[in-house]
LUMFIRO-188680 format. One record per residue: residue in one letter; x negated, y, z of N, C-alpha, C, O in turn. Coordinates in steps of 0.1 Angstrom, whole numbers, padded with zeros to 4 digits, always signed. Each point is the difference from the previous one (the first is absolute). Layout:
<pts>
AXYZXYZXYZXYZ ...
</pts>
This chain:
<pts>
M-0057+0023-0102-0002-0022-0006-0014+0001+0002-0008+0009-0001 E+0007-0023+0004-0016-0004+0006-0002+0000-0018+0007-0001-0010 Q-0024+0006+0012-0011+0000-0016-0002-0015+0001-0005-0006+0009 E+0011-0001-0023-0008-0009-0001-0010+0000-0008+0000+0005-0011 Q-0014-0013+0018-0015+0002-0004-0005-0008-0008+0004-0012+0002 K-0012+0011-0013-0005-0010-0009-0007-0010+0009-0005+0004+0010 P+0003-0014-0012-0008-0010+0008-0016+0002-0010-0001+0000-0013 Q-0006+0001+0019-0017+0001-0004+0002-0009-0014+0007-0009-0004 E-0015+0016-0001-0004-0006-0019-0004-0013+0002+0007-0010-0004 E-0018+0010+0011-0009-0011-0004+0009-0014+0009-0006-0010+0001 A+0016+0009+0004+0005-0010+0008+0008-0005-0012-0001-0012-0002 Q+0008+0018-0007+0008-0005-0007-0002-0006-0016-0004+0007-0009 P+0007-0022+0008-0002-0005-0013+0007+0003-0012+0004-0008-0009 Y-0002+0019+0010+0004+0007-0016-0001+0012+0000+0004+0006+0010 T-0008+0003-0024-0002+0013-0001+0011+0005-0008+0005-0005-0010 L-0002+0019+0016+0014+0008-0006-0008+0009-0006-0011+0006+0004 V+0021-0004-0019-0002+0008-0007+0012+0008-0009+0007-0005-0008 L-0009+0020+0013+0015+0004+0000+0002+0004-0010-0008+0009-0001 A+0016-0009-0010+0003+0000-0011+0000+0017-0007-0008+0006+0007 P+0011+0001-0015+0000+0017-0003+0013-0004-0002+0000+0001-0013 N+0014-0004+0016+0009+0004+0001+0009+0005+0010+0008-0007+0005 P-0008+0019-0003+0006+0006+0012+0012+0003-0002+0000+0006-0011 S+0016-0005+0019+0015+0000+0000+0006+0005+0006-0006+0006+0009 V+0021-0004-0007+0006-0002+0004+0007-0015+0009+0006-0003+0010 M-0012-0004-0023+0003-0014+0000-0009-0009+0006+0002-0011+0005 T-0013+0018-0008-0015-0009+0001-0008+0005+0013-0011-0006+0003 G+0014+0015+0003-0004+0010+0012-0014+0003-0009+0000+0005-0011 P-0012-0010+0021-0016+0003-0004-0006-0008-0014-0011+0001-0005 G+0022-0010+0002-0007-0011-0010+0001-0012+0005+0001-0002+0012 T+0000-0005-0019-0002-0017+0003-0012-0003+0000-0009+0002-0007 N+0011-0012+0022-0008-0007+0003-0006-0010-0009+0007-0008-0006 T-0014+0008+0006-0006-0013-0015-0009-0008+0017-0003+0006+0011 I+0002-0019-0015-0007-0011+0010-0011-0008-0005+0004-0011-0004 V-0016+0012+0003-0006-0008-0002-0008-0011+0005-0012+0002+0003 V+0021-0016+0000-0004-0010+0012-0009-0010-0004-0004+0001-0012 G-0003-0014+0019-0008-0006-0004-0015+0003+0001-0006+0011-0001 E+0001-0025+0003-0015-0001-0006-0011-0007-0002+0005-0012+0000 G-0017+0011-0001-0004-0017-0003+0003-0003-0011+0004+0008-0009 T-0004-0021+0008+0001-0010-0006+0012-0001-0011+0001-0002-0012 T+0009+0005+0024+0012+0003-0011+0002+0012+0000+0012+0002+0002 G-0019+0007-0005+0002+0013-0012+0015+0010+0010+0006-0003+0010 A-0006+0011-0018+0010+0009+0006+0009+0002-0006-0001-0001-0012 L+0015+0004+0020+0016+0005-0006+0002+0011+0000-0003+0004+0012 V+0009+0008-0020+0004+0010+0002+0017+0000-0001+0006-0007-0009 I-0002+0013+0016+0015+0004+0007+0001+0013-0009-0008+0010+0000 D+0022-0011-0008+0006+0018-0007-0009+0002-0003-0007+0003+0010 P-0002-0003-0023-0009+0015-0004+0015+0009-0009+0006-0006-0009 A-0004+0017+0012+0011+0007-0005-0003+0006-0008+0010+0005-0005 V-0020-0002-0002+0001+0012-0010-0012-0002-0010-0010-0005+0005 D+0010+0007-0016-0013-0002-0010-0003+0013-0001+0003+0008-0009 E-0010-0005+0019-0014+0011+0004-0011-0007+0001-0002-0007+0009 P-0007+0012-0021-0013-0004+0000-0010-0001+0014-0005-0011+0002 A+0002+0023+0006-0005-0002+0010+0005-0010+0015-0005-0006+0010 Y+0019+0009-0019+0005-0012+0015-0004-0012+0000-0004-0007+0009 L+0008+0005-0022-0006-0012-0006-0012-0007+0002-0001-0012+0003 E-0009+0022-0004-0011-0004+0007-0002+0003+0011-0011-0003-0001 Q+0013+0008+0013+0005-0003+0012+0000-0016+0003-0008-0008+0004 I+0022+0007-0009+0004-0013+0000-0009-0011-0005+0003-0011+0004 I-0015+0014-0014-0005-0014-0006-0013-0004+0012-0003-0011+0004 A-0003+0031-0001-0009-0001+0008+0002-0013+0013-0005-0011+0002 A+0015+0021+0006+0002-0011+0015+0007-0011-0005+0010-0002+0007 G-0011-0009-0021+0003-0012+0001-0015-0007-0003-0003-0011+0004 E-0003+0019-0011-0015-0003+0001-0007-0002+0012-0009-0007+0003 A+0016+0017+0004-0006-0002+0015+0004-0014+0007-0004-0006+0011 R+0013+0002-0018+0007-0013+0010+0000-0013-0010+0007-0010+0001 G-0016+0013-0012-0007-0013-0007+0006+0003-0017-0002-0007-0010 G+0008+0014+0011+0013+0005-0012+0014-0005+0001+0004-0009+0007 I+0005+0017-0015+0011+0000-0002+0005-0013-0009-0003-0001-0012 R+0013-0010+0019+0002-0011-0005+0013-0003-0004+0001-0010-0006 R+0011+0018+0008+0016-0002+0003-0001+0017+0003-0007+0007+0007 I+0022-0004-0016+0008+0010+0004+0010-0003+0002+0007-0007-0008 L-0001+0016+0024+0011-0005+0001+0009+0016+0002-0004+0012+0000 I+0019-0019+0002+0008+0015-0004+0014-0002+0009+0008-0008-0004 T-0007+0013+0015+0007-0002+0009+0016+0003-0007+0009-0003+0008 H-0005+0008-0019+0009+0002-0002-0002+0010-0014-0010+0006-0001 G+0022-0005-0012-0001+0004-0011+0000+0013+0001-0006+0004-0010 H+0011+0008+0017+0002+0014+0002-0015+0008-0008-0009+0000+0008 P+0006+0005-0018-0014+0011-0006-0006+0002+0011-0010-0006+0001 D+0012+0011+0007-0014+0005+0010-0006-0015+0008-0007+0001+0010 H+0009-0011-0015-0005-0013+0006-0009-0011-0008-0009-0007+0003 C+0016+0009-0014-0004-0005-0014-0006+0008-0011-0003-0006-0010 G+0001+0019+0011-0003+0006-0013-0013+0003-0009-0002+0007-0009 G-0010-0019+0019-0011+0004-0002-0003-0013-0003-0011-0002-0004 A+0018-0010+0005+0001-0012+0001-0008-0008-0015-0010-0006-0002 A+0021+0011-0006-0010+0001-0013-0013+0000-0003-0006-0009-0005 A+0004+0023+0008-0011+0005-0004-0013-0009+0009-0012-0002-0003 L+0017+0000+0013-0015-0008+0013-0002-0018-0010-0010-0007+0000 R+0022+0006-0006+0001-0013-0004-0008-0001-0010-0010-0007-0001 T+0015+0015-0007-0011+0001-0012-0013+0002+0004-0007-0008-0005 R+0000+0018+0014-0014-0001+0004-0005-0013+0000-0007-0006-0009 L+0013+0000+0024-0004-0009+0004+0001-0017-0002-0007-0009+0005 G+0020+0009-0013+0007-0012-0003+0004-0010+0013-0001-0012+0003 A+0006+0023+0001+0003-0011+0010+0020+0001-0002+0005+0010-0004 P+0003-0024+0009+0006+0002+0002+0014+0010+0008-0003+0005+0011 V+0011-0004-0015+0012+0006+0009+0012-0006+0007+0009-0005-0007 L-0007+0005+0018+0010-0006+0005+0009+0007+0008-0003+0009+0008 A+0022-0018-0011+0004+0013+0006+0009-0014+0001-0001-0010-0007 F+0014+0013+0020+0012-0009+0003+0005-0004-0010+0003-0012+0000 S+0001+0023-0017+0010-0006-0009-0007+0009-0014-0008+0009+0001 R+0012-0012-0007-0008+0010-0016+0014+0000+0003+0001+0012+0003 Q+0012-0016-0002+0011+0013-0004-0002+0013+0011+0007+0010+0000 G-0017-0011+0008-0008+0013+0006-0006+0007-0007+0002+0011-0005 V-0011-0019+0007-0016+0001-0004+0000-0003-0012+0002-0012-0001 A-0002+0021-0014+0001-0012-0014-0012-0003-0003-0001-0010-0007 L-0013+0019+0011-0014-0002-0005-0002-0014+0011-0010-0006-0003 A+0016+0002+0011-0003-0008+0003-0007-0016-0004+0006-0008-0008 D-0017+0004+0013-0003-0015-0011+0004-0010+0016+0004-0011-0004 E-0003+0011+0019+0003-0007+0003+0015+0003+0011+0005+0011+0002 E-0001-0021+0001+0010+0004+0011-0009-0006+0015-0009-0008+0003 L+0015+0014+0002-0002+0000+0013+0014-0003+0011+0007+0008+0005 K-0008-0023-0005+0011-0002+0014+0000+0006+0012-0009+0007+0003 D+0021-0010+0007+0005+0004+0013-0009-0012+0004+0002-0011-0004 G-0019+0015+0017-0006-0013+0004-0015+0002-0005-0010+0000+0007 A+0012+0003-0021-0017-0005-0009-0006+0010+0007+0002+0011+0004 R-0015-0021-0007-0016+0004+0013-0011+0005-0009-0003-0007-0009 L-0003+0019+0011-0011-0002-0011-0012+0000+0009+0000+0004+0012 A-0010-0008-0017-0016+0003+0011-0004+0014+0001-0002+0006-0011 A+0000+0001+0019-0004+0008-0001-0013+0002+0012+0001+0001+0012 G-0014-0002-0019-0013-0002+0011+0003-0015+0013-0001-0012-0001 D+0002+0015+0006+0002-0011+0018+0016+0001+0002+0007-0008+0008 D-0001+0020-0017+0013-0002+0006+0007-0006-0009-0006-0006-0009 T+0018+0006+0009+0014-0001-0017+0011+0012+0009+0003+0003+0011 L-0001-0001-0023+0009+0006-0009+0017-0006+0002+0003-0010-0007 R+0006+0015+0016+0012-0007-0005+0013+0009-0007+0006+0009+0006 A-0005-0012-0016+0013+0004-0005+0009+0004+0006-0007-0001+0011 I+0017+0007-0007+0012-0002+0006+0012+0010-0006+0002+0013+0000 H+0005-0024-0006+0015+0008-0011+0007+0008+0011+0005-0007+0010 T-0004+0024-0010+0005+0010+0010+0010+0011-0013-0003+0010-0006 P+0012-0018+0006+0013+0007-0012+0006+0013+0011+0001+0000+0012 G+0002+0007-0018+0008+0009+0005+0001+0016-0005+0010+0007-0001 H-0027-0001-0003-0003+0010+0001+0001-0004-0016+0008+0008-0004 R-0011-0017-0005+0000-0004-0015+0002-0016+0004-0001-0004+0011 F+0005-0006-0022+0008-0011+0000-0014-0005+0002-0002-0009+0008 D-0007+0014-0017-0018-0012+0004-0007+0004+0010-0011-0005-0003 H+0010+0009+0011-0009+0011+0010-0003-0017+0005+0007-0010+0001 L-0022+0014+0000-0010-0010+0005-0008+0011+0013-0003+0012-0002 C+0003-0018+0011-0011+0005+0012-0008-0011+0003+0006-0011+0002 F-0026+0013-0002-0006-0011+0001-0005+0004+0011-0002+0011+0001 L-0002-0024+0011-0001-0001+0012-0015-0003+0000+0000-0009-0009 L-0011+0011+0013-0011-0004+0002+0001-0007+0010+0001+0005+0011 E-0002-0019-0013+0005-0011+0015-0006+0002+0013+0006+0004+0010 R-0023-0007-0012-0007-0003+0015-0007+0018+0004-0007+0003+0009 A+0014+0006-0019-0004+0010+0007+0014+0012+0002+0001+0012+0002 G+0009-0022-0005+0016+0005+0003+0002+0015-0001+0005+0009+0007 I-0013-0009-0021+0007+0016-0009+0007-0006-0012-0001-0010-0007 L+0011+0022+0009+0010+0002-0008-0002+0009-0011+0000+0012+0003 F-0001-0016-0016+0001+0012-0009+0013+0000-0010+0002-0006-0011 A+0010+0016+0020+0011-0003-0003+0008+0008-0011+0013+0000-0001 G-0024+0006-0009+0009+0004-0010+0008+0016-0001-0004+0011-0002 D+0015-0015+0003+0013+0010+0005+0011+0001+0007+0009+0008+0000 L-0014-0024+0006+0009+0000+0008-0001+0008+0013+0011-0001+0006 L-0017+0005-0002-0003+0009+0014-0014+0014-0007-0010-0003-0006 A+0015+0016+0010-0005+0010-0011-0012+0004+0023+0003-0003+0012 G-0011+0008-0017-0010+0001+0013+0004+0016+0008-0006+0004+0010 V+0016+0004-0015+0008+0011+0001+0013-0002-0008+0004-0004-0011 G+0003+0010+0023+0021-0003-0006+0001-0011-0005-0006-0009+0006 T+0013+0005-0017+0012-0012+0001-0002-0002-0015-0006+0009-0006 V+0010-0018+0001-0004-0009-0017+0014+0004-0004+0008-0001+0009 V+0000+0008-0023+0004+0001-0006+0006-0015-0006-0007-0007-0006 I+0022+0003+0009+0012-0008-0003+0006+0002-0008+0012+0004+0002 A-0017-0007-0017+0006+0008-0016+0007-0015-0005-0005-0009-0007 P+0017+0010+0012+0008-0014-0012-0001+0005-0016+0001+0012-0004 P-0002-0023-0003+0006-0013+0000-0015-0008+0004+0000-0012+0003 E-0010+0017-0003-0011-0006+0005-0003-0004+0012-0006-0010+0002 G+0013+0019+0009-0002+0001+0011+0012-0003+0006+0010+0005-0004 D-0009-0014+0015+0007-0006+0006-0002+0001+0017-0007-0006+0008 M+0019+0017-0006-0003-0002+0023-0001-0013+0002-0010-0006+0002 G+0021+0000-0001-0001-0015+0004-0014-0009-0002-0004-0007+0009 A+0000+0008-0018-0009-0007+0001-0013+0004+0001-0010-0008+0000 Y+0010+0024+0003-0016+0006+0007+0004-0002+0011-0008-0006+0006 L+0024+0009+0003-0005+0000+0017-0003-0016-0001-0012-0001+0004 T+0017-0014-0009-0006-0012-0002-0013-0001+0003-0005-0006+0010 S-0001+0015-0021-0014+0000-0002-0017+0004+0007-0012-0005-0001 L+0022+0018+0007-0003+0005+0017-0002-0008+0009-0012-0004+0003 R+0023+0001+0004+0001-0017+0008-0008-0007-0007-0012+0001+0003 R+0015-0010-0012-0014-0005-0003-0010-0003+0006-0003-0011+0006 L-0006+0028-0007-0010+0003+0002-0005-0003+0012-0011-0004+0003 Q+0027+0009+0007-0003-0001+0013-0006-0013+0007-0007+0000+0009 S+0011-0009-0015-0009-0014+0007-0009-0001-0006-0002-0012+0000 L-0006+0016-0006-0019+0001+0002-0005+0011+0008+0004+0011+0005 E-0017-0018-0006-0012+0005+0015-0010+0009-0009-0008-0005-0008 L+0010+0019+0010+0000+0005-0011-0014+0011+0009+0004+0005+0011 R-0013-0003-0013-0013+0009+0001+0000+0017-0003-0001+0009+0008 H+0004-0010-0022+0004+0015-0009+0008-0002-0007+0005-0011+0001 I-0001+0020-0011+0007-0001-0011-0005+0014-0009-0003+0011+0004 V+0002-0016-0016-0007+0013-0012+0017-0002-0004+0007-0011-0001 P-0001+0027-0002+0012-0003-0010-0009+0007-0008-0011+0005+0003 A+0021-0007-0016-0006+0010-0012-0001+0009-0002-0004+0004-0011 H+0009+0007+0022-0001+0013-0003-0003+0006+0013+0005-0007+0009 G-0012+0018-0002-0002+0002+0014-0008-0007+0009-0002-0012-0003 P-0002+0017+0012-0009-0006+0014+0007-0016+0002+0011-0005-0002 L-0026-0001+0009+0006-0015+0005+0005+0001+0011-0004+0008+0010 I+0015-0017-0010+0010-0002+0014-0011-0010+0010-0004-0010-0004 L+0002+0013+0012-0006-0004+0012+0008-0009+0013-0005-0008+0008 D+0017+0012-0009+0006-0007+0008+0013-0009-0011+0011+0005+0002 P-0012-0014-0008+0010-0009-0010+0010+0002+0009+0008+0010-0003 A-0005-0016+0014+0014-0003+0009+0009+0009-0001+0011-0002-0004 R-0017+0016+0011+0006+0009+0005+0003+0006-0017+0012+0003+0000 K-0019+0000-0013+0004+0002-0006+0012-0005-0007+0011+0006-0001 L-0015-0018-0002+0011-0008-0003+0012+0003+0006+0010+0001-0007 A-0008+0001+0018+0014-0003+0013-0001+0016-0002-0001+0003+0012 E+0000+0006-0017+0004+0013+0000+0004-0001-0018+0009+0007-0004 Y-0011-0011+0001+0004+0000-0020+0014-0008+0000+0009+0002-0008 I-0009-0011+0016+0013-0011+0003+0011+0010+0004+0011+0001-0005 E-0017+0008+0018+0011+0005+0007+0008+0012-0006+0011+0004+0002 H-0026+0002-0014+0006+0011-0004+0013-0005-0011+0011+0006+0002 R-0012-0015-0011+0005-0001-0007+0016-0005+0008+0011-0001-0006 L-0012-0001+0017+0012-0006+0001+0007+0011+0004+0012+0003-0002 L-0023+0006+0010+0008+0016+0005+0007+0007-0017+0012+0004-0002 R-0019-0005-0005+0007+0005-0014+0011-0008-0004+0009+0005-0007 E-0008-0020+0012+0012-0005-0004+0012+0007+0005+0010+0002-0006 Q-0013+0002+0019+0012+0003+0010+0004+0011-0004+0012+0001+0000 Q-0020+0012-0004+0000+0010-0003+0010-0002-0011+0012+0002-0001 V-0017-0006-0005+0011-0006-0016+0012+0001+0003+0009+0008-0002 I-0011-0022+0009+0021-0003+0003+0006+0014+0009+0011+0003-0004 T-0017+0007+0014+0000+0009+0008+0008+0007-0010+0012+0002-0001 A-0025+0002-0011+0004+0009-0009+0015-0004-0005+0010+0007+0001 L-0010-0019-0007+0014-0003-0008+0014+0000+0007+0012+0002-0004 G-0021-0005+0018+0020+0008+0011+0005+0012-0004+0011+0003+0003 Q-0021+0006-0009+0009+0016-0001+0006-0003-0013+0006+0010-0005 F-0007-0020-0003+0011+0001-0013+0007-0012-0002-0002-0010-0006 P+0012+0015+0016+0012-0011-0005+0004-0003-0016+0006-0010-0003 Q-0009+0019-0005+0003-0003-0016-0016-0004-0005-0001-0001-0012 G-0007-0001+0017-0010-0001-0005-0008+0009-0003+0003+0012-0003 A-0016-0017+0002-0010+0013-0003-0015-0008-0011-0001-0012+0000 T-0004+0018-0006-0009+0004-0012-0015-0006+0011+0000+0003+0012 V-0011-0011-0018-0013+0004+0002-0001+0010+0004-0002+0001+0012 G+0004+0009-0020-0004+0020-0002+0007+0004+0012-0006+0007+0009 D+0023-0012-0007+0004+0004+0013-0009-0003+0015+0001+0008+0009 L-0007-0017-0009-0009-0009+0012-0009+0002+0001-0006-0008+0008 V-0001+0016-0014-0020-0001-0004+0003+0015+0012-0009+0000+0009 P+0015+0008-0008-0004+0009+0004+0007-0004+0017-0004+0009+0007 L+0007-0012-0005+0005-0003+0010-0014-0014+0011-0006-0001+0011 V+0010-0009-0022-0008-0008+0001-0018+0003+0008-0005-0003+0011 Y-0002+0012-0025-0009+0003+0001-0004+0011+0005-0010+0006-0004 A+0018+0000+0011+0001+0016+0005-0014+0005+0005-0002+0012-0001 D-0010-0023+0007-0008-0003+0004-0015+0003-0013-0011+0006+0003 V+0013-0010-0015-0002-0002-0010-0003+0017-0004+0007+0007+0008 S-0014-0001-0017-0002+0013-0009+0009-0007-0013+0000-0011-0005 P+0008+0026+0002+0009-0005-0007-0007-0002-0016+0006-0005-0009 S-0023+0012+0008-0003-0002-0012-0007-0022+0000-0008-0006-0007 L+0016+0003+0016-0001-0013-0002+0013-0013+0003+0000-0012+0001 H+0007+0021-0001+0011-0006-0005+0009-0008-0009+0011-0004+0002 A-0020+0003-0013+0001-0009-0013-0003-0007+0003+0008-0009-0002 L-0021+0005+0010-0007-0011+0005+0006-0010+0008-0002-0012-0001 A+0013+0024+0013-0003-0012+0010+0021-0005-0005+0006-0009+0006 A+0000+0017-0017+0010-0009-0006-0003-0012-0002+0008-0010+0002 Q-0019+0008-0007-0001-0016-0008-0001-0002+0013+0010-0007+0001 S-0015+0007+0013-0001-0012+0007+0011+0000+0006+0003-0012+0003 L+0013+0027+0002+0005-0001+0002+0013-0012-0010+0006-0009+0006 T-0006+0011-0015+0008-0009-0013-0005-0021+0008+0007-0010+0005 A-0017+0011-0006-0008-0013+0009+0004+0000+0009+0004-0012+0003 H-0002+0019+0006+0008-0003+0015+0015-0005-0002+0007-0008+0007 L-0003+0018-0022+0012-0005+0003+0007-0008-0013+0012+0004-0004 L-0019-0013-0002+0001-0015-0004-0002-0008+0007+0006-0011+0001 K-0016+0013+0005-0001-0011+0017+0013-0002+0011+0006-0010+0004 L-0006+0022+0000+0019+0000+0002+0008-0007-0009+0007-0009+0004 E-0007+0012-0010+0010-0009-0012-0002-0011-0001+0009-0008+0000 Q-0020+0004-0001-0002-0014-0002+0007-0007+0008+0007-0010-0003 E-0008+0016+0021+0001-0005+0013+0013+0001-0003+0004-0011+0004 G+0007+0019-0009+0014-0001+0001+0005+0010+0009+0011+0001+0004 R-0027+0010+0002+0006+0015+0009+0004+0013-0010+0008+0008+0003 V-0013-0009-0011+0005+0012-0012+0008-0006-0010-0001-0012-0002 H+0010+0021-0006+0000-0007-0012+0006+0015-0012+0008+0010+0003 R-0013-0013-0015+0003+0015-0007+0009+0002-0011+0003-0012-0004 H+0005+0021-0004+0011+0001-0005-0010+0001-0017-0012+0002-0002 A+0025-0004-0008-0015+0000-0013-0001+0015-0002-0008+0005-0008 S+0015+0004+0016-0008+0017-0003-0015+0000+0008-0007+0010+0001 E+0002-0024+0004-0017+0003+0009+0004+0007+0015-0008+0004+0008 R+0024-0004-0007-0001+0004+0015-0002-0013+0013+0000-0012-0003 W-0001+0015+0012-0005-0004+0007+0010-0002+0010+0007+0009+0000 L-0004-0021+0011+0008+0000+0009-0007-0009+0010-0009-0007-0003 L+0017+0006+0020-0003-0010+0007+0011-0011-0001+0012+0001-0002 G-0021-0014+0004+0013-0010-0001-0001-0010-0010-0012+0001-0002 R+0014-0008-0003+0003-0014-0013+0013+0012-0009+0006-0004-0010 
</pts>
């Protein structure tokens, strides 16, 4: 596979601070973004953990850009907002998120299309549900840079876990991003995505392939199958150690197919093809 290289740092209108929270779910950690400069000051996206040295890095990056004025959250999962309260206390900067239902500590709500000054550019909030109902991406409009949260990952795919996750909404959000002219994407986890059009197409193709694999696997169970029956068949290319996570995305596929009338289930949670 072609190796993606990071653009030269000096050309970037943002600073990336890697949070010290590596894991199976977060990869090397959460990419925290400090963007904006000059008279508008800076905004920070996704302060992930309450860890003093990491928060000092964020604050220093913000001071170099005129001081942090706002704290933005892509969505309410802990690895995206775990440091927000501490940072707000330190700086007195408000926390902004799509909804307080998703991020209880938010001081202000950001609706789809809201724009925030970021130096000589504008940061636009784009509501992109699917991974979670309250998910926002942030587009640095003139630069064509998308801060994508958990809509995409630099490596691998994203878990869609119902009831917060919705596979139909997720595909709609990916297709919405295809209409944007993007220079590159900064995901919350993993390296930069330097060919946004290709990556978005790959993500959509991958989900549709999984959907077809679900349908094919169900065809092997005329009396119906449980999620546990289906996971080893649909995710045969995934390590068994990750099958518990895969089961969440498989359930999301089944719920989407059920909404479309292409599968149904018995009270015993056995799934069958057709209505």
